[in-house]
Structure formats: structure tokens, C-alpha cells
N, C-alpha and C positions, 0 to 999 in steps of 0.2 A: 374384934370378932363381930360385933354388932353391925359394923359398916359393911362387912362381907356378906351378911345374910341376904339382904335384898338383891345383891348382884348374883349370888348363888341361886336364888329363887328364879330370877329372870333367865339365867343360863339353863336351868332345869326345864322351865316352861318352853323355851325356844327349842331345846333338844326334843322334848315330848311332841311339840308341834311338828317338827321336821320328821320325826319318826312316823307320826300319824300320816303325814302327807306322802312319805315314801311308801308306806304300806298301801295307801289308797291307789297310788300309781301302779304298784306291783299287782294289786288285785285287778285293776282295769286291764293291764297288759295280759295277765293270765287269762282273763275272760276272752280277750281277742284271740289268743292262741288256741282256744278251745271252741271257738265259734264255728258254725257251719260255713264252708266256703261259698262265695258267690261266683257263679259262672257268667262270664261276659260272652254273649252269643257272637258267633261268627257273622260278620256283616260285609256283604259284597265280596265274599271269599276271603276276608281278612280276619285273622284272629289277633288276640291281644295277650301279652304276658307282662309280668311286673317283677322288677328286680331292684334291690337296693345294694349298693356296693361302693360306698364312699361318695365323693363329690359327683353330683348328677351331671355336671358338665362333661366329666371324663366318660362316664358310663353311656351317656347319650351319643358321644362321638364314636365309641366302640361299636355299639349296635347299629348305628347309621352306616357303618362300613360293611355290614354283613349282607350278603346276597339273599334276597327274599324278604328283607325288611324294607317297608315303604316309608315308615316314619317313626321317630322316637320323640317322646314328649317328657320333659323334666317335671317332676312334681314331688309330692309327699305321700307316704303310705305307712301303715303299720302303727298308727297312733290312735288315741281314744278321744281326741277333740275334733270339732268341726271347723272347717275353714282355716286350716293352718297357714301360716305365712313363713317366709324365710326367717324373719326375726323371731317369731314365736317358736318355731321348731328348733332354733339354735339354743333355746334355753334348756332343752332337754326335758321340759315339763309336759309337752304335748304327746310324747311317745312316738312321734313321727320320725321317720328316716328319710333322707333325700333318696328319691326313687325315680325310676323311669317306666313309662308305658311303651312297650315295644309292639308296634303294629306290623304284622308279618303275614306272609302267604304260607300257610302250612303245607301247601303242595310243593313249595320250593325249599323251605327250611323248617325243620321240625322243632318242637319244644325241646327235645333231647339235645339237638345241636345248640340251641340257645343256652341251655345249661352248660354245655361244654365251653361255649364262648364266655359265659359268666365266670367260671373258675379259671379259665386261661387268661383272663384280663384283670386278675386281682391277686393279692396275697391272701390265700384262703385261710390262713391261720391267724391273721391279725384281728384282734378283738376290738370292737368299738372304733373302727376307722379303717382307712386305707392310706398308706403313705403318711404324709404330714397332716392329714385331716383326721382329727380325733374327737371322739365324743359320741354319745348315743345317736345323734342325728346322722352320723356317718357309718353306723353299724351295717353289717351285711345281713340282708333278709332276702329269702326267695319265697315268693308267694305262689300258692297252688290254688287251682280253681276246681279240682276234682280229685278223687282218690288215686286215679292213675298218675296224675302229675305229682301228688304227694309221695307215692311209692317210688317214683323215678328219682325225685329229689333226694329222698332218704338213702336210696341205694347208691347214688352218686357220691353223697357225703361219706358213706361208709367205705366205699372203694378208695376214695381219695385219702381218707384218714389212714387206711391200711397202708397205702402206698407211701405216704409221707411220714407215718409213724407219729402223727400229731393230731390233735383235735381240730376239726373244721369249725370255723367261727360262725358261719352263716346260720342265722335263725330260720326256722321254717314256719310261715304263717299262712292261715287260710285267707285268701284274698277277700277283702271287705269293701274298700273304697280307695280310689286314687284321686288326689287333689292336684290339679294342674298348678304348676308354679307360676310366679309372676312372669310377664312377657319378656323381660330383659334376660331371663335365664334360658330361654329357648334358643337352640342353635348357638350357644354362647361360644363354643370353641371355634366354630366356623366364622362367626361374625367378629371375633376379637383375637385374631391371630398374634397380635403384638403384646397381648396381656402377659405379664411376667409369669403368672401361675400357669397359663396355657402353655407357654413356651417351655417352662421348666418342669412341670408336673404332668399336665394333661396330654400333651403331644408325645412325650417319651412313653407314657403308659399305653397310648394308642399304638405306637410303633412296635412296642414290645409284644403286644397281643398279636398284631398283624404278622409279625415274624413267626409266631407260634402256630397260627392257623391260616396260612395264606390260601388254603383250598376253599375257605368259606367266604372270601371277600368278593365284593362287587368288582367288576372289571376295571372301573376307574380308580380303584384303590390298589 
């Protein structure tokens, strides 16, 4: 029994430390979810919206195909640390999810339509991931910049939940900060068509969405 006591003590210390770290992370995320949203001003007639929905390679390609969207940037959002990287976000300790910045013309495509694209291009009931990508860094988050957007998001979630008879996984966060991902992640699907993940996961997801909402696509799609 004497030999077991030091081991037991170490185990208890590690457990307490992990519990304290997890509580700290939870407290930081709760603070983020209750913060005042930051509004990104319209610039040269273009607005910005932010979404997390699994792998950002997939989500970038989806929104790039939507009429009225001029550019989509892959990055990280929803976390409590500064300067997240692909490696650090994958640990799940930064709080960030892979996200995209959608730059769009609100006179051509509305935020409401972007929300419809969001839900039409994912499994809305999958928690902490999309398809084979699983973990908090792949969780679904919709970011709002004002109360009108927040109300619209919550109403969409409620309607979809009623329709499906299931809870909708997407978290709803006030927008705070978007961190652009490393250069090699940008336009990844377009630049790496022979990548096995792109062929087997990303492209099928894109085509499935495009079949659901052909009316919102750019002519060349």
C-alpha cells in the first residue's frame, strides 16, 4: 500500500490540475459568448460575415461558389488566445474553430441567404465536427455582429430544429476577432484538386450543397 500512495497522490494532483485548466477554459469561452459583438464596417460596398462549419477548406469552396461573394478567407475564430495557428488550434486549448471570412455584396446576396447556405452545406446536428473531421476546432459556430443578425440566427436555428426534430449544433457567438490562416490554407480546394481529402470529402460536400441551392450559385458554377 505504501508504494501506491505516491502514485495515487500524483494521479490526484494531475486530475485537479486538469479540472482547473478545463474550468479556466470554460470560463474564458463563457466570457466570449457574452461579450459585446464587434461590427465590421462595410468597405467599398462589401460586407463581411463569419462562419465555422468543419474544415475551412470545404467551407471556403462552398461560399466561393455563391453569387455576390467576392472572396472567402480561411482562418480561426471563436477562441480566447491571440495569434492562433493551425497546430495550436488543433490542440483544442485555444478555443478557436476553423472559420471563414466571407466578403460579400449585400445588394446581391443577403446575410439571410448566407445563413441558408450555411445550413444547406453541413450536417446541422453534428456536434464538434463535420463528416470525418471531429474535435472542438471543427465545431459549428455562427458569428453575429449586431442584434438583428443574432435574432435572425436564433430564429433559423429554432425553425430548423422544429423541422428536423433535433437540436441544432451550431453555437452562436458575438463576433470578436478573425485570424487569417497560414497561406497554404487559402484556396486550398482550388489549388489542390488531386488531394485525396479534397476529392473524397470536400468536393462531394460542395456538390451536395450546389445541388440543394442552384439558384444562389455564380454562373460559372
